[in-house]
VOSEGU-290322 format. One record per atom (N, C-alpha, C): residue in three letters; x, y, z. Coordinates in nm, 3 decimals. Layout:
<rec residuo="ALA" east="X" north="Y" up="Z"/>
...
//
This chain:
<rec residuo="UNK" east="-0.500" north="-1.875" up="1.162"/>
<rec residuo="UNK" east="-0.436" north="-1.809" up="1.273"/>
<rec residuo="UNK" east="-0.413" north="-1.661" up="1.238"/>
<rec residuo="UNK" east="-0.450" north="-1.573" up="1.327"/>
<rec residuo="UNK" east="-0.436" north="-1.430" up="1.305"/>
<rec residuo="UNK" east="-0.289" north="-1.389" up="1.319"/>
<rec residuo="UNK" east="-0.250" north="-1.294" up="1.237"/>
<rec residuo="UNK" east="-0.113" north="-1.242" up="1.243"/>
<rec residuo="UNK" east="-0.093" north="-1.156" up="1.366"/>
<rec residuo="UNK" east="0.030" north="-1.157" up="1.416"/>
<rec residuo="UNK" east="0.064" north="-1.067" up="1.526"/>
<rec residuo="UNK" east="0.060" north="-0.924" up="1.473"/>
<rec residuo="UNK" east="0.011" north="-0.832" up="1.555"/>
<rec residuo="UNK" east="0.006" north="-0.691" up="1.517"/>
<rec residuo="UNK" east="0.120" north="-0.619" up="1.588"/>
<rec residuo="UNK" east="0.187" north="-0.532" up="1.513"/>
<rec residuo="UNK" east="0.303" north="-0.460" up="1.564"/>
<rec residuo="UNK" east="0.274" north="-0.310" up="1.555"/>
<rec residuo="UNK" east="0.307" north="-0.236" up="1.660"/>
<rec residuo="UNK" east="0.285" north="-0.092" up="1.664"/>
<rec residuo="UNK" east="0.419" north="-0.020" up="1.670"/>
<rec residuo="UNK" east="0.433" north="0.080" up="1.584"/>
<rec residuo="UNK" east="0.549" north="0.169" up="1.589"/>
<rec residuo="UNK" east="0.495" north="0.312" up="1.596"/>
<rec residuo="UNK" east="0.575" north="0.403" up="1.652"/>
<rec residuo="UNK" east="0.528" north="0.541" up="1.661"/>
<rec residuo="UNK" east="0.643" north="0.638" up="1.677"/>
<rec residuo="UNK" east="0.613" north="0.765" up="1.645"/>
<rec residuo="UNK" east="0.709" north="0.873" up="1.660"/>
<rec residuo="UNK" east="0.631" north="1.003" up="1.667"/>
<rec residuo="UNK" east="0.691" north="1.104" up="1.729"/>
<rec residuo="UNK" east="0.636" north="1.239" up="1.730"/>
<rec residuo="UNK" east="0.727" north="1.325" up="1.643"/>
<rec residuo="UNK" east="0.667" north="1.388" up="1.544"/>
<rec residuo="UNK" east="0.740" north="1.474" up="1.451"/>
<rec residuo="UNK" east="0.708" north="1.620" up="1.485"/>
<rec residuo="UNK" east="0.809" north="1.701" up="1.498"/>
<rec residuo="UNK" east="0.790" north="1.841" up="1.535"/>
<rec residuo="UNK" east="0.753" north="1.925" up="1.412"/>
<rec residuo="UNK" east="0.635" north="1.895" up="1.357"/>
<rec residuo="UNK" east="0.578" north="1.968" up="1.244"/>
<rec residuo="UNK" east="0.426" north="1.962" up="1.258"/>
<rec residuo="UNK" east="0.357" north="2.057" up="1.193"/>
<rec residuo="UNK" east="0.211" north="2.056" up="1.192"/>
<rec residuo="UNK" east="0.162" north="1.934" up="1.115"/>
<rec residuo="UNK" east="0.044" north="1.887" up="1.153"/>
<rec residuo="UNK" east="-0.011" north="1.766" up="1.092"/>
<rec residuo="UNK" east="-0.026" north="1.780" up="0.941"/>
<rec residuo="UNK" east="-0.070" north="1.896" up="0.892"/>
<rec residuo="UNK" east="-0.087" north="1.913" up="0.747"/>
<rec residuo="UNK" east="0.046" north="1.898" up="0.674"/>
<rec residuo="UNK" east="0.154" north="1.948" up="0.733"/>
<rec residuo="UNK" east="0.288" north="1.931" up="0.674"/>
<rec residuo="UNK" east="0.331" north="1.785" up="0.676"/>
<rec residuo="UNK" east="0.310" north="1.721" up="0.789"/>
<rec residuo="UNK" east="0.347" north="1.580" up="0.803"/>
<rec residuo="UNK" east="0.271" north="1.495" up="0.702"/>
<rec residuo="UNK" east="0.143" north="1.520" up="0.688"/>
<rec residuo="UNK" east="0.061" north="1.446" up="0.591"/>
<rec residuo="UNK" east="0.120" north="1.459" up="0.450"/>
<rec residuo="UNK" east="0.152" north="1.580" up="0.410"/>
<rec residuo="UNK" east="0.208" north="1.602" up="0.276"/>
<rec residuo="UNK" east="0.342" north="1.532" up="0.259"/>
<rec residuo="UNK" east="0.431" north="1.545" up="0.356"/>
<rec residuo="UNK" east="0.562" north="1.483" up="0.348"/>
<rec residuo="UNK" east="0.553" north="1.330" up="0.347"/>
<rec residuo="UNK" east="0.453" north="1.277" up="0.413"/>
<rec residuo="UNK" east="0.432" north="1.131" up="0.419"/>
<rec residuo="UNK" east="0.377" north="1.076" up="0.288"/>
<rec residuo="UNK" east="0.295" north="1.154" up="0.219"/>
<rec residuo="UNK" east="0.218" north="1.102" up="0.106"/>
<rec residuo="UNK" east="0.261" north="1.146" up="-0.034"/>
<rec residuo="UNK" east="0.331" north="1.256" up="-0.047"/>
<rec residuo="UNK" east="0.368" north="1.303" up="-0.181"/>
<rec residuo="UNK" east="0.491" north="1.228" up="-0.231"/>
<rec residuo="UNK" east="0.480" north="1.168" up="-0.352"/>
<rec residuo="UNK" east="0.589" north="1.084" up="-0.405"/>
<rec residuo="UNK" east="0.727" north="1.150" up="-0.403"/>
<rec residuo="UNK" east="0.735" north="1.281" up="-0.432"/>
<rec residuo="UNK" east="0.867" north="1.345" up="-0.433"/>
<rec residuo="UNK" east="0.929" north="1.349" up="-0.294"/>
<rec residuo="UNK" east="0.848" north="1.337" up="-0.191"/>
<rec residuo="UNK" east="0.901" north="1.329" up="-0.054"/>
<rec residuo="UNK" east="0.925" north="1.183" up="-0.013"/>
<rec residuo="UNK" east="0.835" north="1.093" up="-0.051"/>
<rec residuo="UNK" east="0.850" north="0.952" up="-0.016"/>
<rec residuo="UNK" east="0.987" north="0.900" up="-0.056"/>
<rec residuo="UNK" east="1.034" north="0.940" up="-0.175"/>
<rec residuo="UNK" east="1.164" north="0.892" up="-0.223"/>
<rec residuo="UNK" east="1.281" north="0.944" up="-0.139"/>
<rec residuo="UNK" east="1.258" north="1.044" up="-0.057"/>
<rec residuo="UNK" east="1.364" north="1.103" up="0.024"/>
<rec residuo="UNK" east="1.381" north="1.036" up="0.161"/>
<rec residuo="UNK" east="1.278" north="0.961" up="0.207"/>
<rec residuo="UNK" east="1.285" north="0.905" up="0.342"/>
<rec residuo="UNK" east="1.250" north="0.758" up="0.353"/>
<rec residuo="UNK" east="1.194" north="0.696" up="0.250"/>
<rec residuo="UNK" east="1.136" north="0.563" up="0.262"/>
<rec residuo="UNK" east="1.240" north="0.450" up="0.250"/>
<rec residuo="UNK" east="1.329" north="0.445" up="0.349"/>
<rec residuo="UNK" east="1.429" north="0.338" up="0.359"/>
<rec residuo="UNK" east="1.479" north="0.335" up="0.503"/>
<rec residuo="UNK" east="1.529" north="0.218" up="0.544"/>
<rec residuo="UNK" east="1.564" north="0.198" up="0.684"/>
<rec residuo="UNK" east="1.707" north="0.237" up="0.718"/>
<rec residuo="UNK" east="1.796" north="0.243" up="0.618"/>
<rec residuo="UNK" east="1.936" north="0.276" up="0.646"/>
<rec residuo="UNK" east="1.996" north="0.347" up="0.525"/>
<rec residuo="UNK" east="2.111" north="0.408" up="0.547"/>
<rec residuo="UNK" east="2.174" north="0.489" up="0.443"/>
<rec residuo="UNK" east="2.226" north="0.407" up="0.324"/>
<rec residuo="UNK" east="2.235" north="0.275" up="0.338"/>
<rec residuo="UNK" east="2.280" north="0.194" up="0.226"/>
<rec residuo="UNK" east="2.163" north="0.146" up="0.139"/>
<rec residuo="UNK" east="2.043" north="0.198" up="0.168"/>
<rec residuo="UNK" east="1.924" north="0.171" up="0.087"/>
<rec residuo="UNK" east="1.873" north="0.302" up="0.029"/>
<rec residuo="UNK" east="1.784" north="0.290" up="-0.068"/>
<rec residuo="UNK" east="1.724" north="0.408" up="-0.129"/>
<rec residuo="UNK" east="1.584" north="0.373" up="-0.179"/>
<rec residuo="UNK" east="1.509" north="0.476" up="-0.213"/>
<rec residuo="UNK" east="1.375" north="0.461" up="-0.270"/>
<rec residuo="UNK" east="1.375" north="0.545" up="-0.399"/>
<rec residuo="UNK" east="1.415" north="0.485" up="-0.511"/>
<rec residuo="UNK" east="1.431" north="0.563" up="-0.633"/>
<rec residuo="UNK" east="1.301" north="0.612" up="-0.697"/>
<rec residuo="UNK" east="1.189" north="0.548" up="-0.666"/>
<rec residuo="UNK" east="1.062" north="0.595" up="-0.722"/>
<rec residuo="UNK" east="0.946" north="0.558" up="-0.630"/>
<rec residuo="UNK" east="0.842" north="0.639" up="-0.639"/>
<rec residuo="UNK" east="0.720" north="0.615" up="-0.561"/>
<rec residuo="UNK" east="0.601" north="0.666" up="-0.640"/>
<rec residuo="UNK" east="0.490" north="0.596" up="-0.627"/>
<rec residuo="UNK" east="0.362" north="0.636" up="-0.684"/>
<rec residuo="UNK" east="0.261" north="0.627" up="-0.571"/>
<rec residuo="UNK" east="0.169" north="0.724" up="-0.564"/>
<rec residuo="UNK" east="0.071" north="0.721" up="-0.457"/>
<rec residuo="UNK" east="-0.062" north="0.780" up="-0.504"/>
<rec residuo="UNK" east="-0.157" north="0.693" up="-0.532"/>
<rec residuo="UNK" east="-0.292" north="0.732" up="-0.571"/>
<rec residuo="UNK" east="-0.375" north="0.733" up="-0.443"/>
<rec residuo="UNK" east="-0.375" north="0.845" up="-0.374"/>
<rec residuo="UNK" east="-0.425" north="0.857" up="-0.237"/>
<rec residuo="UNK" east="-0.578" north="0.869" up="-0.234"/>
<rec residuo="UNK" east="-0.644" north="0.755" up="-0.254"/>
<rec residuo="UNK" east="-0.791" north="0.745" up="-0.249"/>
<rec residuo="UNK" east="-0.825" north="0.600" up="-0.222"/>
<rec residuo="UNK" east="-0.945" north="0.577" up="-0.169"/>
<rec residuo="UNK" east="-0.989" north="0.439" up="-0.146"/>
<rec residuo="UNK" east="-0.986" north="0.366" up="-0.281"/>
<rec residuo="UNK" east="-0.922" north="0.251" up="-0.282"/>
<rec residuo="UNK" east="-0.904" north="0.174" up="-0.405"/>
<rec residuo="UNK" east="-0.780" north="0.214" up="-0.483"/>
<rec residuo="UNK" east="-0.715" north="0.323" up="-0.443"/>
<rec residuo="UNK" east="-0.593" north="0.369" up="-0.509"/>
<rec residuo="UNK" east="-0.473" north="0.286" up="-0.467"/>
<rec residuo="UNK" east="-0.369" north="0.292" up="-0.547"/>
<rec residuo="UNK" east="-0.251" north="0.208" up="-0.527"/>
<rec residuo="UNK" east="-0.132" north="0.290" up="-0.475"/>
<rec residuo="UNK" east="-0.062" north="0.234" up="-0.379"/>
<rec residuo="UNK" east="0.064" north="0.286" up="-0.329"/>
<rec residuo="UNK" east="0.173" north="0.190" up="-0.376"/>
<rec residuo="UNK" east="0.277" north="0.244" up="-0.438"/>
<rec residuo="UNK" east="0.390" north="0.160" up="-0.479"/>
<rec residuo="UNK" east="0.518" north="0.240" up="-0.461"/>
<rec residuo="UNK" east="0.611" north="0.183" up="-0.385"/>
<rec residuo="UNK" east="0.742" north="0.245" up="-0.372"/>
<rec residuo="UNK" east="0.848" north="0.138" up="-0.393"/>
<rec residuo="UNK" east="0.948" north="0.174" up="-0.471"/>
<rec residuo="UNK" east="1.060" north="0.085" up="-0.499"/>
<rec residuo="UNK" east="1.164" north="0.104" up="-0.390"/>
<rec residuo="UNK" east="1.202" north="-0.004" up="-0.325"/>
<rec residuo="UNK" east="1.303" north="0.000" up="-0.220"/>
<rec residuo="UNK" east="1.417" north="-0.092" up="-0.265"/>
<rec residuo="UNK" east="1.541" north="-0.039" up="-0.262"/>
<rec residuo="UNK" east="1.653" north="-0.121" up="-0.308"/>
<rec residuo="UNK" east="1.784" north="-0.080" up="-0.242"/>
<rec residuo="UNK" east="1.872" north="-0.178" up="-0.232"/>
<rec residuo="UNK" east="2.006" north="-0.152" up="-0.181"/>
<rec residuo="UNK" east="2.079" north="-0.065" up="-0.281"/>
<rec residuo="UNK" east="2.156" north="0.032" up="-0.232"/>
<rec residuo="UNK" east="2.229" north="0.121" up="-0.322"/>
<rec residuo="UNK" east="2.329" north="0.046" up="-0.411"/>
<rec residuo="UNK" east="2.381" north="-0.067" up="-0.362"/>
<rec residuo="UNK" east="2.478" north="-0.144" up="-0.441"/>
<rec residuo="UNK" east="2.411" north="-0.234" up="-0.545"/>
<rec residuo="UNK" east="2.278" north="-0.232" up="-0.550"/>
<rec residuo="UNK" east="2.205" north="-0.310" up="-0.650"/>
<rec residuo="UNK" east="2.189" north="-0.457" up="-0.617"/>
<rec residuo="UNK" east="2.230" north="-0.499" up="-0.497"/>
<rec residuo="UNK" east="2.226" north="-0.641" up="-0.462"/>
<rec residuo="UNK" east="2.086" north="-0.694" up="-0.432"/>
<rec residuo="UNK" east="1.993" north="-0.606" up="-0.398"/>
<rec residuo="UNK" east="1.857" north="-0.652" up="-0.363"/>
<rec residuo="UNK" east="1.761" north="-0.534" up="-0.377"/>
<rec residuo="UNK" east="1.637" north="-0.565" up="-0.411"/>
<rec residuo="UNK" east="1.534" north="-0.462" up="-0.418"/>
<rec residuo="UNK" east="1.397" north="-0.525" up="-0.429"/>
<rec residuo="UNK" east="1.296" north="-0.447" up="-0.398"/>
<rec residuo="UNK" east="1.159" north="-0.495" up="-0.409"/>
<rec residuo="UNK" east="1.064" north="-0.376" up="-0.419"/>
<rec residuo="UNK" east="0.944" north="-0.405" up="-0.469"/>
<rec residuo="UNK" east="0.838" north="-0.306" up="-0.473"/>
<rec residuo="UNK" east="0.747" north="-0.327" up="-0.353"/>
<rec residuo="UNK" east="0.727" north="-0.221" up="-0.275"/>
<rec residuo="UNK" east="0.633" north="-0.221" up="-0.163"/>
<rec residuo="UNK" east="0.502" north="-0.172" up="-0.221"/>
<rec residuo="UNK" east="0.401" north="-0.261" up="-0.227"/>
<rec residuo="UNK" east="0.275" north="-0.228" up="-0.293"/>
<rec residuo="UNK" east="0.155" north="-0.255" up="-0.204"/>
<rec residuo="UNK" east="0.055" north="-0.167" up="-0.217"/>
<rec residuo="UNK" east="-0.066" north="-0.181" up="-0.137"/>
<rec residuo="UNK" east="-0.181" north="-0.110" up="-0.208"/>
<rec residuo="UNK" east="-0.303" north="-0.140" up="-0.162"/>
<rec residuo="UNK" east="-0.424" north="-0.072" up="-0.210"/>
<rec residuo="UNK" east="-0.492" north="-0.012" up="-0.088"/>
<rec residuo="UNK" east="-0.530" north="0.114" up="-0.100"/>
<rec residuo="UNK" east="-0.592" north="0.186" up="0.012"/>
<rec residuo="UNK" east="-0.734" north="0.135" up="0.041"/>
<rec residuo="UNK" east="-0.759" north="0.112" up="0.170"/>
<rec residuo="UNK" east="-0.892" north="0.075" up="0.219"/>
<rec residuo="UNK" east="-0.964" north="0.195" up="0.279"/>
<rec residuo="UNK" east="-0.885" north="0.289" up="0.334"/>
<rec residuo="UNK" east="-0.943" north="0.406" up="0.399"/>
<rec residuo="UNK" east="-0.844" north="0.522" up="0.389"/>
<rec residuo="UNK" east="-0.897" north="0.639" up="0.353"/>
<rec residuo="UNK" east="-0.817" north="0.762" up="0.348"/>
<rec residuo="UNK" east="-0.899" north="0.872" up="0.413"/>
<rec residuo="UNK" east="-0.858" north="0.913" up="0.533"/>
<rec residuo="UNK" east="-0.924" north="1.022" up="0.605"/>
<rec residuo="UNK" east="-0.823" north="1.133" up="0.623"/>
<rec residuo="UNK" east="-0.822" north="1.228" up="0.530"/>
<rec residuo="UNK" east="-0.725" north="1.339" up="0.532"/>
<rec residuo="UNK" east="-0.753" north="1.431" up="0.648"/>
<rec residuo="UNK" east="-0.658" north="1.477" up="0.721"/>
<rec residuo="UNK" east="-0.518" north="1.435" up="0.733"/>
<rec residuo="UNK" east="-0.494" north="1.352" up="0.859"/>
<rec residuo="UNK" east="-0.581" north="1.255" up="0.885"/>
<rec residuo="UNK" east="-0.570" north="1.186" up="1.014"/>
<rec residuo="UNK" east="-0.548" north="1.034" up="1.008"/>
<rec residuo="UNK" east="-0.586" north="0.967" up="0.898"/>
<rec residuo="UNK" east="-0.575" north="0.821" up="0.899"/>
<rec residuo="UNK" east="-0.564" north="0.765" up="0.759"/>
<rec residuo="UNK" east="-0.480" north="0.662" up="0.747"/>
<rec residuo="UNK" east="-0.467" north="0.583" up="0.625"/>
<rec residuo="UNK" east="-0.471" north="0.436" up="0.663"/>
<rec residuo="UNK" east="-0.538" north="0.357" up="0.584"/>
<rec residuo="UNK" east="-0.525" north="0.213" up="0.601"/>
<rec residuo="UNK" east="-0.520" north="0.151" up="0.462"/>
<rec residuo="UNK" east="-0.438" north="0.045" up="0.453"/>
<rec residuo="UNK" east="-0.424" north="-0.022" up="0.324"/>
<rec residuo="UNK" east="-0.395" north="-0.169" up="0.345"/>
<rec residuo="UNK" east="-0.412" north="-0.245" up="0.236"/>
<rec residuo="UNK" east="-0.383" north="-0.387" up="0.236"/>
<rec residuo="UNK" east="-0.265" north="-0.411" up="0.142"/>
<rec residuo="UNK" east="-0.162" north="-0.474" up="0.194"/>
<rec residuo="UNK" east="-0.045" north="-0.509" up="0.115"/>
<rec residuo="UNK" east="-0.078" north="-0.620" up="0.016"/>
<rec residuo="UNK" east="0.005" north="-0.638" up="-0.085"/>
<rec residuo="UNK" east="-0.022" north="-0.740" up="-0.187"/>
<rec residuo="UNK" east="-0.027" north="-0.881" up="-0.129"/>
<rec residuo="UNK" east="0.036" north="-0.904" up="-0.013"/>
<rec residuo="UNK" east="0.031" north="-1.037" up="0.050"/>
<rec residuo="UNK" east="-0.089" north="-1.053" up="0.144"/>
<rec residuo="UNK" east="-0.176" north="-0.950" up="0.149"/>
<rec residuo="UNK" east="-0.299" north="-0.959" up="0.228"/>
<rec residuo="UNK" east="-0.290" north="-0.900" up="0.368"/>
<rec residuo="UNK" east="-0.171" north="-0.862" up="0.412"/>
<rec residuo="UNK" east="-0.157" north="-0.802" up="0.545"/>
<rec residuo="UNK" east="-0.210" north="-0.660" up="0.544"/>
<rec residuo="UNK" east="-0.262" north="-0.618" up="0.659"/>
<rec residuo="UNK" east="-0.320" north="-0.484" up="0.671"/>
<rec residuo="UNK" east="-0.232" north="-0.392" up="0.753"/>
<rec residuo="UNK" east="-0.237" north="-0.263" up="0.714"/>
<rec residuo="UNK" east="-0.158" north="-0.160" up="0.779"/>
<rec residuo="UNK" east="-0.248" north="-0.041" up="0.805"/>
<rec residuo="UNK" east="-0.234" north="0.020" up="0.923"/>
<rec residuo="UNK" east="-0.310" north="0.141" up="0.957"/>
<rec residuo="UNK" east="-0.213" north="0.243" up="1.014"/>
<rec residuo="UNK" east="-0.220" north="0.367" up="0.963"/>
<rec residuo="UNK" east="-0.137" north="0.476" up="1.016"/>
<rec residuo="UNK" east="-0.228" north="0.592" up="1.054"/>
<rec residuo="UNK" east="-0.208" north="0.642" up="1.178"/>
<rec residuo="UNK" east="-0.286" north="0.755" up="1.228"/>
<rec residuo="UNK" east="-0.193" north="0.872" up="1.255"/>
<rec residuo="UNK" east="-0.244" north="0.992" up="1.229"/>
<rec residuo="UNK" east="-0.171" north="1.117" up="1.251"/>
<rec residuo="UNK" east="-0.252" north="1.200" up="1.350"/>
<rec residuo="UNK" east="-0.193" north="1.231" up="1.465"/>
<rec residuo="UNK" east="-0.265" north="1.304" up="1.570"/>
<rec residuo="UNK" east="-0.185" north="1.425" up="1.615"/>
<rec residuo="UNK" east="-0.254" north="1.537" up="1.638"/>
<rec residuo="UNK" east="-0.189" north="1.655" up="1.692"/>
<rec residuo="UNK" east="-0.143" north="1.627" up="1.834"/>
<rec residuo="UNK" east="-0.024" north="1.676" up="1.867"/>
<rec residuo="UNK" east="0.026" north="1.673" up="2.004"/>
<rec residuo="UNK" east="0.072" north="1.814" up="2.037"/>
<rec residuo="UNK" east="0.103" north="1.838" up="2.162"/>
<rec residuo="UNK" east="0.151" north="1.970" up="2.201"/>
<rec residuo="UNK" east="0.275" north="2.012" up="2.126"/>
<rec residuo="UNK" east="0.358" north="1.917" up="2.089"/>
<rec residuo="UNK" east="0.484" north="1.949" up="2.024"/>
<rec residuo="UNK" east="0.491" north="1.914" up="1.877"/>
<rec residuo="UNK" east="0.380" north="1.878" up="1.815"/>
<rec residuo="UNK" east="0.384" north="1.842" up="1.674"/>
<rec residuo="UNK" east="0.277" north="1.741" up="1.637"/>
<rec residuo="UNK" east="0.319" north="1.634" up="1.568"/>
<rec residuo="UNK" east="0.226" north="1.532" up="1.518"/>
<rec residuo="UNK" east="0.275" north="1.394" up="1.559"/>
<rec residuo="UNK" east="0.188" north="1.318" up="1.623"/>
<rec residuo="UNK" east="0.219" north="1.179" up="1.656"/>
<rec residuo="UNK" east="0.176" north="1.091" up="1.539"/>
<rec residuo="UNK" east="0.269" north="1.010" up="1.491"/>
<rec residuo="UNK" east="0.240" north="0.911" up="1.387"/>
<rec residuo="UNK" east="0.244" north="0.774" up="1.452"/>
<rec residuo="UNK" east="0.139" north="0.698" up="1.436"/>
<rec residuo="UNK" east="0.133" north="0.562" up="1.489"/>
<rec residuo="UNK" east="0.092" north="0.468" up="1.376"/>
<rec residuo="UNK" east="0.176" north="0.370" up="1.349"/>
<rec residuo="UNK" east="0.146" north="0.270" up="1.246"/>
<rec residuo="UNK" east="0.135" north="0.134" up="1.312"/>
<rec residuo="UNK" east="0.026" north="0.067" up="1.282"/>
<rec residuo="UNK" east="0.006" north="-0.071" up="1.329"/>
<rec residuo="UNK" east="-0.002" north="-0.159" up="1.205"/>
<rec residuo="UNK" east="0.076" north="-0.267" up="1.204"/>
<rec residuo="UNK" east="0.076" north="-0.356" up="1.088"/>
<rec residuo="UNK" east="0.077" north="-0.501" up="1.132"/>
<rec residuo="UNK" east="0.028" north="-0.586" up="1.044"/>
<rec residuo="UNK" east="0.028" north="-0.729" up="1.068"/>
<rec residuo="UNK" east="0.164" north="-0.785" up="1.028"/>
<rec residuo="UNK" east="0.222" north="-0.862" up="1.116"/>
<rec residuo="UNK" east="0.353" north="-0.922" up="1.090"/>
<rec residuo="UNK" east="0.341" north="-1.030" up="0.983"/>
<rec residuo="UNK" east="0.450" north="-1.047" up="0.910"/>
<rec residuo="UNK" east="0.456" north="-1.160" up="0.816"/>
<rec residuo="UNK" east="0.527" north="-1.275" up="0.885"/>
<rec residuo="UNK" east="0.524" north="-1.394" up="0.826"/>
<rec residuo="UNK" east="0.574" north="-1.513" up="0.893"/>
<rec residuo="UNK" east="0.722" north="-1.541" up="0.868"/>
<rec residuo="UNK" east="0.784" north="-1.476" up="0.770"/>
<rec residuo="UNK" east="0.920" north="-1.509" up="0.731"/>
<rec residuo="UNK" east="1.026" north="-1.456" up="0.829"/>
<rec residuo="UNK" east="1.006" north="-1.335" up="0.880"/>
<rec residuo="UNK" east="1.103" north="-1.273" up="0.971"/>
<rec residuo="UNK" east="1.043" north="-1.258" up="1.110"/>
<rec residuo="UNK" east="1.130" north="-1.248" up="1.210"/>
<rec residuo="UNK" east="1.081" north="-1.234" up="1.347"/>
<rec residuo="UNK" east="1.004" north="-1.102" up="1.362"/>
<rec residuo="UNK" east="0.910" north="-1.101" up="1.455"/>
<rec residuo="UNK" east="0.832" north="-0.980" up="1.481"/>
<rec residuo="UNK" east="0.924" north="-0.866" up="1.523"/>
<rec residuo="UNK" east="1.025" north="-0.896" up="1.603"/>
<rec residuo="UNK" east="1.118" north="-0.792" up="1.648"/>
<rec residuo="UNK" east="1.197" north="-0.733" up="1.531"/>
<rec residuo="UNK" east="1.240" north="-0.817" up="1.439"/>
<rec residuo="UNK" east="1.313" north="-0.768" up="1.322"/>
<rec residuo="UNK" east="1.223" north="-0.677" up="1.238"/>
<rec residuo="UNK" east="1.097" north="-0.718" up="1.222"/>
<rec residuo="UNK" east="1.003" north="-0.636" up="1.146"/>
<rec residuo="UNK" east="0.977" north="-0.503" up="1.217"/>
<rec residuo="UNK" east="0.957" north="-0.508" up="1.348"/>
<rec residuo="UNK" east="0.933" north="-0.386" up="1.423"/>
<rec residuo="UNK" east="1.052" north="-0.292" up="1.408"/>
<rec residuo="UNK" east="1.172" north="-0.345" up="1.419"/>
<rec residuo="UNK" east="1.292" north="-0.262" up="1.408"/>
<rec residuo="UNK" east="1.305" north="-0.200" up="1.268"/>
<rec residuo="UNK" east="1.276" north="-0.277" up="1.166"/>
<rec residuo="UNK" east="1.285" north="-0.226" up="1.029"/>
<rec residuo="UNK" east="1.184" north="-0.116" up="1.001"/>
<rec residuo="UNK" east="1.059" north="-0.140" up="1.038"/>
<rec residuo="UNK" east="0.955" north="-0.038" up="1.016"/>
<rec residuo="UNK" east="0.981" north="0.085" up="1.101"/>
<rec residuo="UNK" east="1.030" north="0.065" up="1.225"/>
<rec residuo="UNK" east="1.061" north="0.179" up="1.311"/>
<rec residuo="UNK" east="1.176" north="0.260" up="1.253"/>
<rec residuo="UNK" east="1.275" north="0.194" up="1.196"/>
<rec residuo="UNK" east="1.388" north="0.264" up="1.135"/>
<rec residuo="UNK" east="1.340" north="0.352" up="1.019"/>
<rec residuo="UNK" east="1.247" north="0.303" up="0.940"/>
<rec residuo="UNK" east="1.191" north="0.384" up="0.831"/>
<rec residuo="UNK" east="1.115" north="0.503" up="0.888"/>
<rec residuo="UNK" east="1.034" north="0.480" up="0.992"/>
<rec residuo="UNK" east="0.961" north="0.590" up="1.055"/>
<rec residuo="UNK" east="1.058" north="0.692" up="1.115"/>
<rec residuo="UNK" east="1.165" north="0.646" up="1.177"/>
<rec residuo="UNK" east="1.264" north="0.737" up="1.233"/>
<rec residuo="UNK" east="1.332" north="0.818" up="1.122"/>
<rec residuo="UNK" east="1.353" north="0.755" up="1.006"/>
<rec residuo="UNK" east="1.411" north="0.826" up="0.892"/>
<rec residuo="UNK" east="1.312" north="0.932" up="0.842"/>
<rec residuo="UNK" east="1.182" north="0.900" up="0.842"/>
<rec residuo="UNK" east="1.082" north="1.000" up="0.805"/>
<rec residuo="UNK" east="1.088" north="1.118" up="0.901"/>
<rec residuo="UNK" east="1.093" north="1.091" up="1.030"/>
<rec residuo="UNK" east="1.098" north="1.197" up="1.132"/>
<rec residuo="UNK" east="1.217" north="1.289" up="1.106"/>
<rec residuo="UNK" east="1.332" north="1.230" up="1.082"/>
<rec residuo="UNK" east="1.454" north="1.307" up="1.056"/>
<rec residuo="UNK" east="1.434" north="1.396" up="0.932"/>
<rec residuo="UNK" east="1.381" north="1.336" up="0.826"/>
<rec residuo="UNK" east="1.358" north="1.412" up="0.702"/>
<rec residuo="UNK" east="1.257" north="1.524" up="0.724"/>
<rec residuo="UNK" east="1.144" north="1.492" up="0.787"/>
<rec residuo="UNK" east="1.035" north="1.589" up="0.806"/>
<rec residuo="UNK" east="1.080" north="1.707" up="0.891"/>
<rec residuo="UNK" east="1.160" north="1.680" up="0.991"/>
<rec residuo="UNK" east="1.202" north="1.789" up="1.081"/>
<rec residuo="UNK" east="1.313" north="1.874" up="1.020"/>
<rec residuo="UNK" east="1.373" north="1.827" up="0.911"/>
<rec residuo="UNK" east="1.477" north="1.907" up="0.846"/>
<rec residuo="UNK" east="1.430" north="1.970" up="0.714"/>
<rec residuo="UNK" east="1.311" north="1.930" up="0.668"/>
<rec residuo="UNK" east="1.259" north="1.979" up="0.538"/>
<rec residuo="UNK" east="1.207" north="2.121" up="0.549"/>
//
């Protein structure tokens, strides 16, 4: 059975080249890659090439829970598209497109079976919204 696909998106008021850098450089990833203020991303690694590995540590600030978000890149088209496969086999695609007011980011991902699709959409959207906030203030 095929996984449900979920789409999230945001428009960031920055040039695409800036958005690409803020999205992909580890020193920036650690500043935005969490869904709420009680979480953090203490480290990130990003080998931005086909076959390269993305790994970011996501954890609750109180130390009660944490995990490594890991994937291998399937496609890297600078500065317009990334696709990767997560360690559990699910696929993710993110596109960056110029708009009149900045850059549209659209991420489509395959849902996992443990949590509801709506919960997953809300969590991934919260991270994207946190990126938007960071990018527009950087």
